[in-house]
MDTraj code that builds the backbone (N, CA, C; nanometers):
import mdtraj as md
import numpy as np

residues = "MET PRO ASN VAL LYS GLN ASP LYS THR LYS ILE VAL GLN ILE TRP GLY GLU ILE LEU ASP GLU GLY PHE THR SER VAL PRO ASN ILE LEU LEU ARG TYR ARG THR GLN ILE GLY LEU LYS PRO LYS HIS ILE MET LEU ILE ILE ASP ILE MET SER PHE LYS TRP ASP SER GLY SER PRO PHE PRO SER TYR LEU THR LEU SER LEU ARG ALA GLY ILE GLU GLU ARG SER ILE LYS ARG ILE THR GLN ASP LEU GLU GLU LEU GLY LEU LEU VAL LYS THR PRO ARG PHE ASP GLU GLU THR GLY GLY GLN VAL THR THR VAL PHE ASP PHE ARG PRO LEU VAL ARG LYS LEU ILE GLU GLU MET ASN LYS ASP ARG GLN GLN VAL TYR PRO GLU LYS GLU LYS GLU SER SER ASN CYS MET THR THR LEU GLN MET".split()
xyz = np.array([
    [-0.1023, -11.1199, 6.9801],
    [-0.0305, -11.2567, 6.9318],
    [0.1048, -11.2412, 7.0030],
    [0.1538, -11.3605, 7.0323],
    [0.2858, -11.3607, 7.1082],
    [0.4048, -11.3260, 7.0054],
    [0.5169, -11.2762, 7.0650],
    [0.6162, -11.2415, 6.9979],
    [0.7063, -11.3702, 6.9608],
    [0.6681, -11.4237, 6.8272],
    [0.7321, -11.5578, 6.7828],
    [0.8545, -11.5071, 6.7028],
    [0.9620, -11.5647, 6.7343],
    [1.0986, -11.5537, 6.6559],
    [1.0897, -11.6329, 6.5244],
    [1.0943, -11.5714, 6.4072],
    [1.0962, -11.6579, 6.2790],
    [1.2291, -11.7002, 6.2352],
    [1.2602, -11.8281, 6.2679],
    [1.3941, -11.8689, 6.2207],
    [1.3879, -11.9716, 6.1192],
    [1.2766, -11.9866, 6.0507],
    [1.2510, -12.0724, 5.9482],
    [1.3008, -12.0152, 5.8129],
    [1.3524, -12.1102, 5.7337],
    [1.3982, -12.0614, 5.5899],
    [1.2627, -12.0240, 5.5097],
    [1.2732, -11.9499, 5.3965],
    [1.1589, -11.9121, 5.3254],
    [1.0762, -12.0352, 5.2695],
    [1.1372, -12.1324, 5.2210],
    [1.0890, -12.2552, 5.1698],
    [0.9885, -12.3237, 5.2765],
    [1.0559, -12.3337, 5.4114],
    [0.9828, -12.3852, 5.5053],
    [0.8563, -12.3077, 5.5390],
    [0.8706, -12.1746, 5.5422],
    [0.7600, -12.0913, 5.5726],
    [0.6577, -12.1036, 5.4632],
    [0.6881, -12.1319, 5.3312],
    [0.5854, -12.1525, 5.2478],
    [0.5286, -12.2871, 5.2408],
    [0.6054, -12.3986, 5.2612],
    [0.5406, -12.5250, 5.2445],
    [0.5299, -12.5955, 5.3743],
    [0.5891, -12.5598, 5.4934],
    [0.5708, -12.6063, 5.6086],
    [0.6135, -12.7675, 5.6130],
    [0.5161, -12.8376, 5.6933],
    [0.5478, -12.9778, 5.7298],
    [0.5555, -13.0821, 5.6206],
    [0.5114, -13.0343, 5.5050],
    [0.4956, -13.1292, 5.3952],
    [0.6388, -13.1573, 5.3480],
    [0.7305, -13.0641, 5.3774],
    [0.8709, -13.0910, 5.3441],
    [0.9395, -13.1991, 5.4018],
    [0.8752, -13.2359, 5.5212],
    [0.9234, -13.3668, 5.5896],
    [0.9177, -13.4893, 5.4979],
    [0.8518, -13.4857, 5.3899],
    [0.8393, -13.6005, 5.2931],
    [0.9587, -13.5762, 5.1795],
    [1.0213, -13.4730, 5.2000],
    [1.1295, -13.4452, 5.1018],
    [1.0940, -13.3580, 5.0063],
    [1.2052, -13.2836, 4.9050],
    [1.1738, -13.2050, 4.8179],
    [1.2867, -13.2033, 4.7259],
    [1.2476, -13.1639, 4.5874],
    [1.3413, -13.1698, 4.4854],
    [1.3774, -13.0360, 4.4454],
    [1.5043, -12.9920, 4.4361],
    [1.5578, -12.8540, 4.3977],
    [1.5457, -12.8453, 4.2429],
    [1.5063, -12.7387, 4.1939],
    [1.4955, -12.7163, 4.0432],
    [1.5598, -12.5822, 4.0171],
    [1.6819, -12.5823, 3.9428],
    [1.7618, -12.4697, 3.9244],
    [1.6740, -12.3680, 3.8508],
    [1.6777, -12.2417, 3.8853],
    [1.6066, -12.1440, 3.8175],
    [1.6524, -12.1276, 3.6632],
    [1.7859, -12.1758, 3.6371],
    [1.8326, -12.1607, 3.5012],
    [1.7499, -12.2552, 3.4054],
    [1.7193, -12.3808, 3.4546],
    [1.6394, -12.4758, 3.3954],
    [1.5089, -12.4107, 3.3471],
    [1.4486, -12.3345, 3.4330],
    [1.3123, -12.2658, 3.4151],
    [1.3425, -12.1463, 3.3086],
    [1.4427, -12.0881, 3.3349],
    [1.4705, -11.9749, 3.2467],
    [1.4956, -12.0103, 3.0959],
    [1.5671, -12.1158, 3.0748],
    [1.6178, -12.1450, 2.9295],
    [1.5404, -12.2588, 2.8721],
    [1.4282, -12.3136, 2.9475],
    [1.3616, -12.4272, 2.8856],
    [1.3207, -12.4122, 2.7342],
    [1.2680, -12.3004, 2.7074],
    [1.2061, -12.3105, 2.5676],
    [1.3217, -12.2782, 2.4768],
    [1.4358, -12.2089, 2.5150],
    [1.5483, -12.2097, 2.4237],
    [1.6163, -12.3460, 2.3723],
    [1.6010, -12.4343, 2.4736],
    [1.6578, -12.5659, 2.4540],
    [1.5562, -12.6676, 2.4034],
    [1.4432, -12.6287, 2.3787],
    [1.3424, -12.7035, 2.3196],
    [1.2456, -12.7886, 2.4333],
    [1.2451, -12.7458, 2.5442],
    [1.1666, -12.8314, 2.6497],
    [1.0297, -12.7784, 2.6612],
    [0.9390, -12.8931, 2.6672],
    [0.7948, -12.8631, 2.6859],
    [0.7640, -12.8973, 2.8267],
    [0.6390, -12.8581, 2.8748],
    [0.5962, -12.8793, 3.0064],
    [0.6259, -13.0366, 3.0538],
    [0.5842, -13.1157, 2.9456],
    [0.5988, -13.2541, 2.9845],
    [0.7328, -13.2997, 3.0028],
    [0.8234, -13.2364, 2.9313],
    [0.9675, -13.2840, 2.9537],
    [1.0270, -13.2395, 3.1047],
    [0.9906, -13.0952, 3.1360],
    [1.0178, -13.0584, 3.2773],
    [0.9653, -13.1117, 3.3757],
    [0.8256, -13.1627, 3.3608],
    [0.7843, -13.2550, 3.4807],
    [0.8421, -13.3778, 3.4908],
    [0.8845, -13.4459, 3.3787],
    [0.9404, -13.5648, 3.3886],
    [1.1012, -13.5547, 3.4506],
    [1.1561, -13.4542, 3.4072],
    [1.3026, -13.4259, 3.4546],
    [1.2781, -13.4102, 3.6063],
    [1.1920, -13.3395, 3.6560],
    [1.1660, -13.3161, 3.8031],
    [1.1410, -13.4424, 3.8572],
    [1.0621, -13.5173, 3.8078],
    [1.0136, -13.6432, 3.8639],
    [1.1307, -13.7391, 3.8751],
    [1.2063, -13.7416, 3.7674],
    [1.3263, -13.8330, 3.7818],
    [1.4418, -13.7897, 3.8885],
    [1.4564, -13.6583, 3.8948],
    [1.5409, -13.6094, 3.9798],
    [1.5043, -13.6144, 4.1198],
    [1.3867, -13.6385, 4.1419],
    [1.3326, -13.6491, 4.2790],
    [1.3858, -13.7991, 4.3383],
    [1.4413, -13.8833, 4.2412],
    [1.5030, -14.0062, 4.2804],
    [1.6648, -13.9960, 4.3090],
    [1.7008, -13.8671, 4.2779],
    [1.8578, -13.8447, 4.2895],
    [1.8837, -13.8180, 4.4406],
    [1.9658, -13.9188, 4.5136],
    [2.0066, -13.9079, 4.6395],
    [2.1472, -13.8896, 4.6788],
    [2.2287, -13.9068, 4.5762],
    [2.3841, -13.9012, 4.5852],
    [2.4354, -13.8424, 4.4528],
    [2.5684, -13.8500, 4.4421],
    [2.6362, -13.8243, 4.3267],
    [2.6101, -13.8957, 4.1991],
    [2.5478, -14.0113, 4.2121],
    [2.5241, -14.0969, 4.1181],
    [2.3897, -14.0359, 4.0247],
    [2.3681, -14.0959, 3.9118],
    [2.2328, -14.0593, 3.8319],
    [2.1330, -14.1537, 3.8833],
    [2.0192, -14.0903, 3.8722],
    [1.8871, -14.1645, 3.9250],
    [1.8499, -14.2657, 3.8344],
    [1.7905, -14.3741, 3.8935],
    [1.7412, -14.4853, 3.8038],
    [1.5957, -14.5548, 3.8510],
    [1.5022, -14.4492, 3.8546],
    [1.3604, -14.5068, 3.8919],
    [1.3029, -14.5808, 3.7500],
    [1.2130, -14.6638, 3.7883],
    [1.1640, -14.7554, 3.6707],
    [1.0603, -14.6793, 3.6000],
    [1.0386, -14.7065, 3.4614],
    [0.9433, -14.6560, 3.3873],
    [0.8011, -14.6656, 3.4476],
    [0.7847, -14.7868, 3.5007],
    [0.6456, -14.8187, 3.5670],
    [0.6280, -14.6996, 3.6922],
    [0.7297, -14.6982, 3.7764],
    [0.7100, -14.6024, 3.8948],
    [0.6976, -14.4621, 3.8397],
    [0.7639, -14.4046, 3.7391],
    [0.7371, -14.2718, 3.6728],
    [0.6003, -14.2758, 3.6142],
    [0.5418, -14.3664, 3.5415],
    [0.4191, -14.3658, 3.4845],
    [0.3102, -14.3664, 3.5928],
    [0.3276, -14.4315, 3.7013],
    [0.2299, -14.4245, 3.8160],
    [0.2259, -14.2959, 3.8659],
    [0.3340, -14.2448, 3.8758],
    [0.3573, -14.0994, 3.9560],
    [0.2812, -13.9959, 3.8506],
    [0.3121, -14.0038, 3.7267],
    [0.2655, -13.9067, 3.6272],
    [0.1186, -13.9385, 3.5949],
    [0.0803, -14.0588, 3.6046],
    [-0.0638, -14.0876, 3.5592],
    [-0.0878, -14.1042, 3.4187],
    [0.0345, -14.1452, 3.3611],
    [0.0325, -14.1659, 3.2127],
    [0.0812, -14.3124, 3.1947],
    [0.0778, -14.3585, 3.0607],
    [0.1067, -14.4855, 3.0116],
    [0.2732, -14.4932, 3.0192],
    [0.3166, -14.5957, 3.0533],
    [0.4868, -14.6315, 3.0578],
    [0.5338, -14.6013, 2.9250],
    [0.4689, -14.6322, 2.8166],
    [0.5264, -14.5934, 2.6864],
    [0.5364, -14.4412, 2.6607],
    [0.4336, -14.3777, 2.7175],
    [0.4493, -14.2138, 2.7265],
    [0.5623, -14.1720, 2.7793],
    [0.5972, -14.2338, 2.8921],
    [0.7268, -14.2000, 2.9688],
    [0.8380, -14.2235, 2.8744],
    [0.8382, -14.3286, 2.8130],
    [0.9525, -14.3824, 2.7278],
    [0.9698, -14.2798, 2.6086],
    [0.8467, -14.2472, 2.5596],
    [0.8399, -14.1299, 2.4449],
    [0.9123, -14.0037, 2.4902],
    [0.8770, -13.9758, 2.6207],
    [0.9265, -13.8329, 2.6566],
    [1.0752, -13.8450, 2.6822],
    [1.1208, -13.9669, 2.7395],
    [1.2775, -13.9835, 2.7615],
    [1.3474, -13.9808, 2.6299],
    [1.2746, -14.0280, 2.5334],
    [1.3263, -14.0383, 2.3935],
    [1.3501, -13.8973, 2.3194],
    [1.2404, -13.8213, 2.3402],
    [1.2393, -13.6698, 2.3094],
    [1.3657, -13.6164, 2.3828],
    [1.3927, -13.6265, 2.4994],
    [1.4949, -13.5788, 2.5755],
    [1.6449, -13.6097, 2.5022],
    [1.6622, -13.7416, 2.4832],
    [1.7839, -13.7920, 2.4153],
    [1.7920, -13.7397, 2.2782],
    [1.6748, -13.7154, 2.2023],
    [1.6917, -13.6588, 2.0480],
    [1.7286, -13.5120, 2.0828],
    [1.7064, -13.4478, 2.1736],
    [1.7410, -13.3183, 2.2057],
    [1.8712, -13.3065, 2.2555],
    [1.9460, -13.4257, 2.2940],
    [2.0855, -13.4065, 2.3272],
    [2.0845, -13.3851, 2.4759],
    [1.9748, -13.4084, 2.5606],
    [1.9726, -13.3526, 2.6905],
    [1.9852, -13.4588, 2.7905],
    [1.9903, -13.5883, 2.7442],
    [1.9623, -13.7040, 2.8477],
    [2.0446, -13.8120, 2.7828],
    [2.1128, -13.8957, 2.8649],
    [2.1783, -14.0129, 2.8123],
    [2.1002, -14.1467, 2.9140],
    [2.0497, -14.2327, 2.8383],
    [1.9941, -14.3464, 2.9194],
    [2.0806, -14.4642, 2.8881],
    [2.1053, -14.5396, 3.0132],
    [2.1885, -14.6603, 3.0211],
    [2.0913, -14.7613, 3.0986],
    [2.0985, -14.8881, 3.0387],
    [2.0213, -14.9890, 3.1113],
    [2.0977, -15.0155, 3.2378],
    [2.0172, -15.0710, 3.3319],
    [2.0697, -15.1046, 3.4584],
    [2.0236, -15.2431, 3.4855],
    [2.1174, -15.3374, 3.5073],
    [2.1032, -15.4752, 3.5116],
    [2.1180, -15.5349, 3.6485],
    [2.0494, -15.6265, 3.6735],
    [2.0312, -15.7216, 3.8204],
    [2.1642, -15.7912, 3.8037],
    [2.2433, -15.7891, 3.9154],
    [2.3687, -15.8675, 3.9155],
    [2.3358, -16.0176, 3.9200],
    [2.2506, -16.0567, 3.9856],
    [2.2173, -16.2044, 3.9858],
    [2.1510, -16.2761, 3.8720],
    [2.0568, -16.2028, 3.8004],
    [1.9761, -16.2473, 3.7063],
    [2.0306, -16.2103, 3.5508],
    [2.1034, -16.0930, 3.5716],
    [2.1409, -16.0332, 3.4480],
    [2.0469, -15.9619, 3.3652],
    [1.9030, -15.9697, 3.4062],
    [1.7947, -15.8995, 3.3485],
    [1.7979, -15.7435, 3.3736],
    [1.7599, -15.6761, 3.2715],
    [1.7505, -15.5097, 3.3037],
    [1.6243, -15.4976, 3.4122],
    [1.6637, -15.4323, 3.4976],
    [1.5673, -15.3723, 3.6035],
    [1.5202, -15.2407, 3.5913],
    [1.5990, -15.1613, 3.5643],
    [1.5726, -15.0088, 3.5396],
    [1.6622, -14.9646, 3.4410],
    [1.6395, -14.8138, 3.4223],
    [1.7429, -14.7392, 3.3436],
    [1.7991, -14.6332, 3.4179],
    [1.9311, -14.5891, 3.3969],
    [2.0065, -14.4892, 3.4702],
    [1.9873, -14.3649, 3.3669],
    [1.9397, -14.2540, 3.4332],
    [1.9096, -14.1434, 3.3632],
    [2.0196, -14.0368, 3.3816],
    [2.1012, -13.9969, 3.2993],
    [2.2070, -13.9091, 3.3086],
    [2.1779, -13.7847, 3.2430],
    [2.1517, -13.6744, 3.3278],
    [2.1304, -13.5363, 3.2741],
    [2.2490, -13.4513, 3.2553],
    [2.3751, -13.4920, 3.2681],
    [2.4803, -13.4126, 3.2442],
    [2.4627, -13.3376, 3.1196],
    [2.4319, -13.3887, 2.9981],
    [2.4270, -13.3105, 2.8805],
    [2.3196, -13.1989, 2.8995],
    [2.2127, -13.2100, 2.9590],
    [2.1240, -13.1070, 3.0031],
    [2.1870, -12.9985, 3.0749],
    [2.2750, -13.0133, 3.1751],
    [2.3429, -12.9340, 3.2519],
    [2.4271, -12.8619, 3.1628],
    [2.5179, -12.9232, 3.0627],
    [2.6082, -12.8616, 2.9706],
    [2.5363, -12.7514, 2.8831],
    [2.4243, -12.7946, 2.8306],
    [2.3374, -12.7211, 2.7435],
    [2.3029, -12.5907, 2.8243],
    [2.2682, -12.6047, 2.9386],
    [2.2025, -12.4925, 3.0224],
    [2.3283, -12.3927, 3.0417],
    [2.4531, -12.4428, 3.0684],
    [2.5541, -12.3614, 3.0880],
    [2.5827, -12.2879, 2.9504],
    [2.6007, -12.3424, 2.8589],
    [2.5902, -12.3016, 2.7132],
    [2.5031, -12.1778, 2.6805],
    [2.3707, -12.1996, 2.7311],
    [2.2780, -12.1028, 2.7110],
    [2.3093, -11.9748, 2.8076],
    [2.3505, -12.0000, 2.9123],
    [2.3781, -11.8979, 3.0315],
    [2.5065, -11.8233, 2.9627],
    [2.6055, -11.8895, 2.9202],
    [2.7256, -11.8207, 2.8743],
    [2.6845, -11.7315, 2.7467],
    [2.5899, -11.7703, 2.6681],
    [2.5539, -11.6974, 2.5411],
    [2.4850, -11.5742, 2.5817],
    [2.3946, -11.5894, 2.6821],
    [2.3406, -11.4677, 2.7389],
    [2.4421, -11.3638, 2.7949],
    [2.5359, -11.4211, 2.8629],
    [2.6450, -11.3269, 2.9157],
    [2.7190, -11.2508, 2.8028],
    [2.7386, -11.3394, 2.7073],
    [2.8079, -11.2589, 2.5880],
    [2.7331, -11.1584, 2.5459],
    [2.6080, -11.1770, 2.5243],
    [2.5042, -11.0643, 2.4673],
    [2.5092, -10.9485, 2.5589],
    [2.5008, -10.9653, 2.6840],
    [2.4842, -10.8718, 2.7759],
    [2.6210, -10.8034, 2.7886],
    [2.7262, -10.8505, 2.7964],
    [2.8790, -10.8050, 2.8133],
    [2.9596, -10.8309, 2.6815],
    [2.9150, -10.7769, 2.5724],
    [2.9998, -10.8024, 2.4496],
    [3.1445, -10.7534, 2.4533],
    [3.1620, -10.6257, 2.5134],
    [3.2964, -10.5729, 2.5137],
    [3.3760, -10.6483, 2.6172],
    [3.3316, -10.6989, 2.7146],
    [3.4043, -10.7809, 2.8061],
    [3.4753, -10.9032, 2.7415],
    [3.3618, -10.9635, 2.6620],
    [3.4033, -11.0714, 2.5868],
    [3.5155, -11.0663, 2.4862],
    [3.5020, -10.9502, 2.4266],
    [3.6112, -10.9013, 2.3227],
    [3.7486, -10.8927, 2.4020],
    [3.7408, -10.8250, 2.5332],
    [3.8717, -10.7962, 2.5841],
    [3.9091, -10.9508, 2.6393],
    [3.8165, -11.0210, 2.6897],
    [3.8695, -11.1578, 2.7270],
    [3.9371, -11.2274, 2.6143],
    [3.8561, -11.2321, 2.5005],
    [3.9221, -11.2934, 2.3620],
    [4.0561, -11.2350, 2.3374],
    [4.0794, -11.1093, 2.3449],
    [4.2043, -11.0474, 2.3128],
    [4.3167, -11.0947, 2.4107],
    [4.2714, -11.1071, 2.5300],
    [4.3616, -11.1486, 2.6539],
    [4.4042, -11.2816, 2.6306],
    [4.3157, -11.3673, 2.5694],
    [4.3500, -11.5162, 2.5361],
    [4.4492, -11.5380, 2.4220],
    [4.4014, -11.4415, 2.3270],
    [4.4984, -11.4484, 2.2094],
    [4.6314, -11.4042, 2.2455],
    [4.6566, -11.3086, 2.3158],
    [4.7722, -11.2650, 2.3691],
    [4.8499, -11.3664, 2.4495],
    [4.7682, -11.4316, 2.5331],
    [4.8341, -11.5331, 2.6271],
    [4.8812, -11.6487, 2.5341],
    [4.8150, -11.6731, 2.4207],
    [4.8369, -11.7994, 2.3520],
    [4.9592, -11.7751, 2.2609],
    [4.9997, -11.6352, 2.2263],
    [5.1051, -11.6234, 2.1521],
    [5.2325, -11.6383, 2.2213],
])
top = md.Topology()
chain = top.add_chain()
for i, resn in enumerate(residues, 1):
    res = top.add_residue(resn, chain, resSeq=i)
    for name in ("N", "CA", "C"):
        top.add_atom(name, md.element.get_by_symbol(name[0]), res)
traj = md.Trajectory(xyz[None], top)
């Protein structure tokens, strides 16, 4: 076997050329705390699907139809899952309208509440692991506030 220099990243080594079609990053913290924040597999899959439409700093806005076709389930099921995410306080949906006709064309999906919740969970864990440091931190803050 010829001496081939491996300069590919781990993800490329695993997935190869199919990455040319793009990929969606999923933070490990989402996987780690999913059950603590009430997420079920259907929620996780839909979050990943929606985030695959995030190309810039704005929130993604795929149509329910597109999401249902990708997932192989009815559009009303997609709507129900997004409603679950709203009720869990992890998603804010905003209608997106066509500028010319004024009709709703898609929905903007804002997952900032999910990110905040994950940060809260991560901080809770840190407090449990390092309770003495948290007390010291609190004492320092109290001292600083006086």
